[in-house]
MARPATI-311450 format. One record per residue (C-alpha): x, y, z; residue number from 1; residue in three letters. Coordinates in nm, 2 decimals. Layout:
BEGIN
DRENKE  X  Y  Z  n  res
DRENKE  X  Y  Z  NUM  ala .
...
***
This chain:
BEGIN
DRENKE  X  Y  Z  n  res
DRENKE  0.00  0.00  0.00  1  unk .
DRENKE  0.13  0.34  -0.09  2  unk .
DRENKE  0.17  0.57  0.21  3  unk .
DRENKE  0.09  0.93  0.19  4  unk .
DRENKE  0.33  1.15  0.39  5  unk .
DRENKE  0.24  1.51  0.47  6  unk .
DRENKE  0.53  1.75  0.48  7  unk .
DRENKE  0.61  1.85  0.84  8  unk .
DRENKE  0.55  2.22  0.77  9  unk .
DRENKE  0.20  2.14  0.64  10  unk .
DRENKE  0.11  1.93  0.95  11  unk .
DRENKE  0.24  2.21  1.18  12  unk .
DRENKE  0.03  2.47  0.99  13  unk .
DRENKE  -0.29  2.25  1.02  14  unk .
DRENKE  -0.22  2.21  1.40  15  unk .
DRENKE  -0.19  2.58  1.45  16  unk .
DRENKE  -0.50  2.65  1.24  17  unk .
DRENKE  -0.72  2.42  1.44  18  unk .
DRENKE  -0.58  2.52  1.78  19  unk .
DRENKE  -0.63  2.89  1.68  20  unk .
DRENKE  -0.98  2.82  1.55  21  unk .
DRENKE  -1.07  2.64  1.88  22  unk .
DRENKE  -0.95  2.93  2.09  23  unk .
DRENKE  -1.13  3.18  1.88  24  unk .
DRENKE  -1.46  3.01  1.91  25  unk .
DRENKE  -1.67  3.13  2.20  26  unk .
DRENKE  -2.01  3.00  2.32  27  unk .
DRENKE  -2.10  3.33  2.49  28  unk .
DRENKE  -2.02  3.70  2.51  29  unk .
DRENKE  -2.08  3.92  2.81  30  unk .
DRENKE  -2.06  4.29  2.73  31  unk .
DRENKE  -2.15  4.63  2.87  32  unk .
DRENKE  -2.38  4.87  2.70  33  unk .
DRENKE  -2.29  5.15  2.62  34  unk .
DRENKE  -1.93  5.06  2.57  35  unk .
DRENKE  -1.84  5.43  2.58  36  unk .
DRENKE  -2.03  5.72  2.74  37  unk .
DRENKE  -1.98  6.07  2.87  38  unk .
DRENKE  -2.09  6.21  3.20  39  unk .
DRENKE  -2.06  6.55  3.38  40  unk .
DRENKE  -1.98  6.58  3.75  41  unk .
DRENKE  -2.27  6.46  3.98  42  unk .
DRENKE  -2.44  6.28  3.69  43  unk .
DRENKE  -2.56  5.92  3.71  44  unk .
DRENKE  -2.50  5.67  3.43  45  unk .
DRENKE  -2.67  5.33  3.37  46  unk .
DRENKE  -2.45  5.06  3.22  47  unk .
DRENKE  -2.63  4.74  3.12  48  unk .
DRENKE  -2.47  4.40  3.14  49  unk .
DRENKE  -2.58  4.19  2.83  50  unk .
DRENKE  -2.54  3.83  2.72  51  unk .
DRENKE  -2.50  3.70  2.36  52  unk .
DRENKE  -2.47  3.34  2.26  53  unk .
DRENKE  -2.34  3.17  1.95  54  unk .
DRENKE  -2.59  2.99  1.73  55  unk .
DRENKE  -2.70  2.66  1.89  56  unk .
DRENKE  -2.55  2.74  2.23  57  unk .
DRENKE  -2.77  2.78  2.54  58  unk .
DRENKE  -2.66  2.93  2.87  59  unk .
DRENKE  -2.84  2.87  3.20  60  unk .
DRENKE  -2.61  3.04  3.46  61  unk .
DRENKE  -2.42  3.37  3.48  62  unk .
DRENKE  -2.17  3.42  3.76  63  unk .
DRENKE  -2.01  3.76  3.73  64  unk .
DRENKE  -1.77  3.99  3.91  65  unk .
DRENKE  -1.76  4.34  3.78  66  unk .
DRENKE  -1.47  4.58  3.87  67  unk .
DRENKE  -1.49  4.95  3.84  68  unk .
DRENKE  -1.25  5.24  3.89  69  unk .
DRENKE  -1.27  5.43  4.22  70  unk .
DRENKE  -1.34  5.76  4.06  71  unk .
DRENKE  -1.71  5.66  4.01  72  unk .
DRENKE  -1.95  5.52  4.27  73  unk .
DRENKE  -2.17  5.22  4.21  74  unk .
DRENKE  -2.50  5.31  4.38  75  unk .
DRENKE  -2.75  5.05  4.27  76  unk .
DRENKE  -2.82  4.74  4.05  77  unk .
DRENKE  -3.15  4.70  3.87  78  unk .
DRENKE  -3.29  4.36  3.77  79  unk .
DRENKE  -3.61  4.48  3.63  80  unk .
DRENKE  -3.54  4.37  3.27  81  unk .
DRENKE  -3.32  4.07  3.36  82  unk .
DRENKE  -3.35  3.75  3.17  83  unk .
DRENKE  -3.23  3.58  3.49  84  unk .
DRENKE  -3.52  3.46  3.70  85  unk .
DRENKE  -3.35  3.26  3.97  86  unk .
DRENKE  -3.09  3.45  4.17  87  unk .
DRENKE  -2.83  3.24  4.35  88  unk .
DRENKE  -2.65  3.55  4.47  89  unk .
DRENKE  -2.83  3.88  4.47  90  unk .
DRENKE  -2.63  4.17  4.33  91  unk .
DRENKE  -2.39  4.30  4.59  92  unk .
DRENKE  -2.19  4.62  4.57  93  unk .
DRENKE  -1.86  4.62  4.76  94  unk .
DRENKE  -1.75  4.99  4.78  95  unk .
DRENKE  -1.41  4.90  4.94  96  unk .
DRENKE  -1.31  4.65  4.67  97  unk .
DRENKE  -1.49  4.85  4.39  98  unk .
DRENKE  -1.66  4.53  4.28  99  unk .
DRENKE  -2.02  4.42  4.20  100  unk .
DRENKE  -2.09  4.05  4.23  101  unk .
DRENKE  -2.40  3.85  4.13  102  unk .
DRENKE  -2.50  3.50  4.01  103  unk .
DRENKE  -2.83  3.38  3.86  104  unk .
DRENKE  -2.99  3.12  3.65  105  unk .
DRENKE  -3.22  3.09  3.35  106  unk .
DRENKE  -3.45  2.78  3.36  107  unk .
DRENKE  -3.43  2.59  3.03  108  unk .
DRENKE  -3.14  2.82  2.93  109  unk .
DRENKE  -3.10  3.13  2.72  110  unk .
DRENKE  -3.03  3.05  2.35  111  unk .
DRENKE  -3.01  3.40  2.21  112  unk .
DRENKE  -3.26  3.65  2.08  113  unk .
DRENKE  -3.57  3.51  1.93  114  unk .
DRENKE  -3.57  3.54  1.55  115  unk .
DRENKE  -3.78  3.84  1.44  116  unk .
DRENKE  -3.78  4.00  1.78  117  unk .
DRENKE  -3.66  4.36  1.73  118  unk .
DRENKE  -3.59  4.42  2.10  119  unk .
DRENKE  -3.25  4.38  2.25  120  unk .
DRENKE  -3.39  4.15  2.52  121  unk .
DRENKE  -3.06  4.01  2.66  122  unk .
DRENKE  -3.01  4.22  2.98  123  unk .
DRENKE  -2.86  4.05  3.28  124  unk .
DRENKE  -2.85  4.35  3.51  125  unk .
DRENKE  -2.83  4.73  3.49  126  unk .
DRENKE  -2.56  4.89  3.71  127  unk .
DRENKE  -2.61  5.26  3.81  128  unk .
DRENKE  -2.29  5.46  3.85  129  unk .
DRENKE  -2.27  5.81  3.99  130  unk .
DRENKE  -2.00  6.05  3.90  131  unk .
DRENKE  -1.90  6.25  4.22  132  unk .
DRENKE  -1.88  6.62  4.22  133  unk .
DRENKE  -1.52  6.60  4.33  134  unk .
DRENKE  -1.22  6.37  4.28  135  unk .
DRENKE  -1.23  6.04  4.47  136  unk .
DRENKE  -0.92  5.87  4.60  137  unk .
DRENKE  -0.69  6.15  4.51  138  unk .
DRENKE  -0.69  6.07  4.14  139  unk .
DRENKE  -0.73  6.32  3.85  140  unk .
DRENKE  -0.83  6.07  3.59  141  unk .
DRENKE  -1.07  6.18  3.32  142  unk .
DRENKE  -1.21  5.84  3.26  143  unk .
DRENKE  -1.35  5.54  3.45  144  unk .
DRENKE  -1.31  5.19  3.33  145  unk .
DRENKE  -1.56  4.91  3.41  146  unk .
DRENKE  -1.47  4.55  3.33  147  unk .
DRENKE  -1.54  4.19  3.41  148  unk .
DRENKE  -1.29  4.01  3.64  149  unk .
DRENKE  -1.13  3.69  3.52  150  unk .
DRENKE  -1.34  3.47  3.76  151  unk .
DRENKE  -1.65  3.57  3.57  152  unk .
DRENKE  -1.80  3.27  3.39  153  unk .
DRENKE  -2.12  3.14  3.23  154  unk .
DRENKE  -2.24  2.78  3.23  155  unk .
DRENKE  -2.38  2.58  2.94  156  unk .
DRENKE  -2.74  2.44  2.97  157  unk .
DRENKE  -2.61  2.09  2.94  158  unk .
DRENKE  -2.70  1.96  3.29  159  unk .
DRENKE  -2.33  1.92  3.38  160  unk .
DRENKE  -2.24  2.27  3.48  161  unk .
DRENKE  -1.99  2.30  3.20  162  unk .
DRENKE  -1.82  2.64  3.18  163  unk .
DRENKE  -1.87  2.79  2.84  164  unk .
DRENKE  -1.59  2.96  2.64  165  unk .
DRENKE  -1.65  3.32  2.72  166  unk .
DRENKE  -1.53  3.66  2.59  167  unk .
DRENKE  -1.61  3.99  2.77  168  unk .
DRENKE  -1.62  4.35  2.68  169  unk .
DRENKE  -1.63  4.63  2.94  170  unk .
DRENKE  -1.73  5.00  2.93  171  unk .
DRENKE  -1.56  5.33  2.97  172  unk .
DRENKE  -1.71  5.65  3.11  173  unk .
DRENKE  -1.55  5.98  3.00  174  unk .
DRENKE  -1.56  6.21  3.30  175  unk .
DRENKE  -1.60  6.58  3.24  176  unk .
DRENKE  -1.42  6.81  3.48  177  unk .
DRENKE  -1.72  7.03  3.53  178  unk .
DRENKE  -2.09  7.01  3.60  179  unk .
DRENKE  -2.36  7.01  3.33  180  unk .
DRENKE  -2.64  7.26  3.30  181  unk .
DRENKE  -2.86  7.01  3.49  182  unk .
DRENKE  -2.78  6.70  3.68  183  unk .
DRENKE  -2.87  6.39  3.48  184  unk .
DRENKE  -3.02  6.12  3.71  185  unk .
DRENKE  -3.26  5.91  3.49  186  unk .
DRENKE  -3.25  5.62  3.74  187  unk .
DRENKE  -3.38  5.82  4.03  188  unk .
DRENKE  -3.65  5.97  3.80  189  unk .
DRENKE  -3.75  5.62  3.70  190  unk .
DRENKE  -3.78  5.50  4.06  191  unk .
DRENKE  -3.98  5.80  4.17  192  unk .
DRENKE  -4.22  5.76  3.88  193  unk .
DRENKE  -4.28  5.39  3.94  194  unk .
DRENKE  -4.63  5.35  4.06  195  unk .
DRENKE  -4.68  5.00  3.92  196  unk .
DRENKE  -4.69  4.69  4.15  197  unk .
DRENKE  -4.46  4.40  4.08  198  unk .
DRENKE  -4.61  4.14  3.85  199  unk .
DRENKE  -4.85  3.88  4.01  200  unk .
DRENKE  -4.68  3.56  4.11  201  unk .
DRENKE  -4.75  3.23  4.29  202  unk .
DRENKE  -4.58  3.03  4.57  203  unk .
DRENKE  -4.48  2.67  4.51  204  unk .
DRENKE  -4.44  2.43  4.80  205  unk .
DRENKE  -4.16  2.18  4.75  206  unk .
DRENKE  -4.02  1.88  4.94  207  unk .
DRENKE  -3.72  1.68  4.82  208  unk .
DRENKE  -3.52  1.44  5.03  209  unk .
DRENKE  -3.20  1.56  4.86  210  unk .
DRENKE  -3.25  1.93  4.92  211  unk .
DRENKE  -3.25  2.11  5.26  212  unk .
DRENKE  -3.24  1.77  5.44  213  unk .
DRENKE  -3.58  1.69  5.32  214  unk .
DRENKE  -3.75  1.99  5.47  215  unk .
DRENKE  -4.04  2.17  5.31  216  unk .
DRENKE  -3.95  2.49  5.13  217  unk .
DRENKE  -4.11  2.74  4.90  218  unk .
DRENKE  -4.01  2.88  4.56  219  unk .
DRENKE  -4.13  3.21  4.44  220  unk .
DRENKE  -4.02  3.48  4.19  221  unk .
DRENKE  -4.16  3.78  4.01  222  unk .
DRENKE  -4.05  4.07  3.80  223  unk .
DRENKE  -4.09  4.45  3.81  224  unk .
DRENKE  -4.03  4.61  3.47  225  unk .
DRENKE  -3.98  4.96  3.60  226  unk .
DRENKE  -3.76  4.99  3.91  227  unk .
DRENKE  -3.70  4.62  3.97  228  unk .
DRENKE  -3.75  4.39  4.27  229  unk .
DRENKE  -3.57  4.52  4.58  230  unk .
DRENKE  -3.64  4.23  4.81  231  unk .
DRENKE  -3.89  3.97  4.94  232  unk .
DRENKE  -4.05  3.92  5.27  233  unk .
DRENKE  -4.23  3.62  5.42  234  unk .
DRENKE  -4.50  3.57  5.69  235  unk .
DRENKE  -4.60  3.23  5.82  236  unk .
DRENKE  -4.94  3.28  6.00  237  unk .
DRENKE  -5.06  2.98  6.21  238  unk .
DRENKE  -5.40  2.86  6.08  239  unk .
DRENKE  -5.53  2.83  6.44  240  unk .
DRENKE  -5.46  3.20  6.50  241  unk .
DRENKE  -5.65  3.29  6.18  242  unk .
DRENKE  -5.96  3.14  6.34  243  unk .
DRENKE  -5.90  3.36  6.65  244  unk .
DRENKE  -5.87  3.68  6.44  245  unk .
DRENKE  -5.50  3.73  6.51  246  unk .
DRENKE  -5.38  3.78  6.16  247  unk .
DRENKE  -5.08  4.02  6.14  248  unk .
DRENKE  -5.01  3.99  6.52  249  unk .
DRENKE  -4.68  4.16  6.62  250  unk .
DRENKE  -4.54  3.82  6.72  251  unk .
DRENKE  -4.57  3.71  6.36  252  unk .
DRENKE  -4.38  3.98  6.18  253  unk .
DRENKE  -4.27  3.99  5.81  254  unk .
DRENKE  -3.90  3.90  5.76  255  unk .
DRENKE  -3.67  3.95  5.47  256  unk .
DRENKE  -3.58  3.63  5.29  257  unk .
DRENKE  -3.43  3.49  4.97  258  unk .
DRENKE  -3.57  3.25  4.72  259  unk .
DRENKE  -3.60  2.96  4.79  260  unk .
DRENKE  -3.70  2.98  5.16  261  unk .
DRENKE  -3.71  2.69  5.41  262  unk .
DRENKE  -4.03  2.70  5.61  263  unk .
DRENKE  -4.01  2.74  5.99  264  unk .
DRENKE  -4.34  2.56  6.02  265  unk .
DRENKE  -4.26  2.21  5.89  266  unk .
DRENKE  -4.60  2.08  6.01  267  unk .
DRENKE  -4.76  2.29  5.74  268  unk .
DRENKE  -5.00  2.44  5.98  269  unk .
DRENKE  -4.96  2.80  5.86  270  unk .
DRENKE  -5.08  3.02  5.58  271  unk .
DRENKE  -4.78  3.14  5.39  272  unk .
DRENKE  -4.76  3.49  5.25  273  unk .
DRENKE  -4.48  3.63  5.03  274  unk .
DRENKE  -4.44  4.00  4.97  275  unk .
DRENKE  -4.25  4.13  4.67  276  unk .
DRENKE  -4.13  4.49  4.71  277  unk .
DRENKE  -3.98  4.69  4.43  278  unk .
DRENKE  -3.73  4.97  4.46  279  unk .
DRENKE  -4.00  5.23  4.46  280  unk .
DRENKE  -4.17  5.06  4.76  281  unk .
DRENKE  -4.46  4.91  4.57  282  unk .
DRENKE  -4.58  4.58  4.71  283  unk .
DRENKE  -4.74  4.26  4.58  284  unk .
DRENKE  -4.85  3.98  4.81  285  unk .
DRENKE  -4.90  3.62  4.71  286  unk .
DRENKE  -5.06  3.37  4.95  287  unk .
DRENKE  -5.03  2.99  4.98  288  unk .
DRENKE  -5.26  2.78  5.21  289  unk .
DRENKE  -5.14  2.42  5.25  290  unk .
DRENKE  -5.40  2.17  5.14  291  unk .
DRENKE  -5.56  1.93  5.39  292  unk .
DRENKE  -5.38  1.64  5.24  293  unk .
DRENKE  -5.04  1.82  5.28  294  unk .
DRENKE  -5.10  1.94  5.64  295  unk .
DRENKE  -5.03  1.71  5.92  296  unk .
DRENKE  -5.31  1.67  6.18  297  unk .
DRENKE  -5.26  1.93  6.45  298  unk .
DRENKE  -5.44  1.82  6.78  299  unk .
DRENKE  -5.51  2.18  6.87  300  unk .
DRENKE  -5.66  2.26  6.53  301  unk .
DRENKE  -5.87  1.94  6.55  302  unk .
DRENKE  -5.99  2.05  6.90  303  unk .
DRENKE  -6.07  2.40  6.77  304  unk .
DRENKE  -6.26  2.25  6.47  305  unk .
DRENKE  -6.44  2.01  6.70  306  unk .
DRENKE  -6.53  2.29  6.94  307  unk .
DRENKE  -6.66  2.49  6.65  308  unk .
DRENKE  -6.89  2.21  6.54  309  unk .
DRENKE  -7.01  2.17  6.90  310  unk .
DRENKE  -7.08  2.54  6.93  311  unk .
DRENKE  -7.27  2.53  6.60  312  unk .
DRENKE  -7.49  2.25  6.73  313  unk .
DRENKE  -7.53  2.43  7.06  314  unk .
DRENKE  -7.64  2.76  6.91  315  unk .
DRENKE  -7.86  2.58  6.65  316  unk .
DRENKE  -8.03  2.39  6.93  317  unk .
DRENKE  -8.08  2.70  7.14  318  unk .
DRENKE  -8.22  2.89  6.84  319  unk .
DRENKE  -8.46  2.61  6.76  320  unk .
DRENKE  -8.57  2.59  7.13  321  unk .
DRENKE  -8.64  2.96  7.15  322  unk .
DRENKE  -8.82  2.96  6.82  323  unk .
DRENKE  -9.05  2.67  6.94  324  unk .
DRENKE  -9.10  2.85  7.27  325  unk .
DRENKE  -9.20  3.17  7.09  326  unk .
DRENKE  -9.45  2.98  6.87  327  unk .
DRENKE  -9.59  2.79  7.17  328  unk .
DRENKE  -9.64  3.12  7.35  329  unk .
DRENKE  -9.81  3.27  7.05  330  unk .
DRENKE  -10.04  2.97  7.01  331  unk .
DRENKE  -10.13  2.98  7.38  332  unk .
DRENKE  -10.22  3.35  7.35  333  unk .
DRENKE  -10.44  3.29  7.05  334  unk .
DRENKE  -10.61  3.00  7.23  335  unk .
DRENKE  -10.67  3.22  7.53  336  unk .
DRENKE  -10.83  3.49  7.31  337  unk .
DRENKE  -11.06  3.23  7.16  338  unk .
DRENKE  -11.18  3.12  7.51  339  unk .
DRENKE  -11.26  3.48  7.60  340  unk .
DRENKE  -11.47  3.52  7.29  341  unk .
***
């Protein structure tokens, strides 16, 4: 058989080509929008973190660390338009380290913009930066750079938690050395004008032997397209106290929680309420009442229920007694009148 021998230089060229091609292929891109903007002193600027995917690739997790120069101040993070619906780590601003960290997931994955959709619906989060009216940190720089730290990563929607090849692009704010004619603060204006409640949502009761040591927990999530969700609060109200008109008693106060939330009442003898509060202070409350089949039998509740039935029969019997007594008295009076006639 005749052997075909490739020249060494050709083999080396092919190797370099395929290695270079592999390293230049990315499954996802995280970038900031706008990439370049201008701001006067005391202005606020919104920079959106966006995600793009290559054709055929789907991403279900974004774990990001954003670094910003100390001559701007990160004041808030909005999730109102985010494609992330499950937040493993809520956005956290660290003023000392000049970083913003957050991590979230997308059930079923994000596979890119839907064909024919003209909107740029790929927002992960919107970071609000404020330009101080004076120099911060002793610097005199006329620009502020915002970038992704190397530990930033995205995961493929493959069920294995595979890190996707990723490329990132940051943003730069050109800082003017003077104030503008007016202070630009569109974010504060948007929050103040937000009169819309967060979107309606529901509460799901879950129990899994492999999660939270088999304890009951609830899952909930909603969105707010204007100012974004600020936080959630939960109230577990014992059912037996509802019957005693104690709803909202001071000893059962709302408490700030994260999603998912492990229930304190593992006997499922409470009505569960979750309150979603947006950054403008608007509230939306969802309620979940465990079903009779899900609730364990509570002797106290059974006693209260039994007592209620007993009282019902008692009052019913008394009412019937007094009704018969009234009718008997009326009949006796009518009979007495007939005798007189």
